C-alpha positions, 0 to 999 in steps of 0.5 A: 848736642851728644856725640856718637860712640864713632865721633868719642873714640876719633877724639880720644886718637887726635888727642892721643896723636898729638902728644906725638907732635913735638917728634913729628916733622909734618906741618900740620898738627897730628889730631887736627889731621886726623879730625879732618880727615874724618870731618870732625872738625872744619877748616884747615889743621892748625900749624905744628909750631911744636917739630924739629926745625928739619928733618935733618935735626930731627934726622940726626938726633936720632942719630945720636940716640943711636951711637948712645945706645950701641956705646952703652952696650957693646962691650960695655963701651969698648966701641968707641973706635967705631962710635968716632968713625960713623959720627965723623961719617955722618958730621955729628958732634956734641955741639951739633947733637946738642943743637938737635935736641939730644938730651944730656944722659946721652950726650954724657955718653956720646963725650965718654966715646970721645966724639969731639 
């Protein structure tokens, strides 16, 4: 059966959306949701097993990356006190950032800032 241009475009969009499954907290695969919504795929969407464990880990990971970038950019790393205060308020430690999946590059910067 030949597919229409609309179906091919929707399938292409769904494959692009699947690249974001590992960073999305959505419980189902994004590509499957798109195809089901457009009545191209029948059946229930598959479970997104690559999503972060919970929303707290997702938030903590983003917050840690932001703090590392702030420490890199503001006054060339001389804002360690502000970064540590923000991390302490949010309950961020190096161990919790590592568990949330923060990259080694950002963990190194957080360590330089003095986060325990």
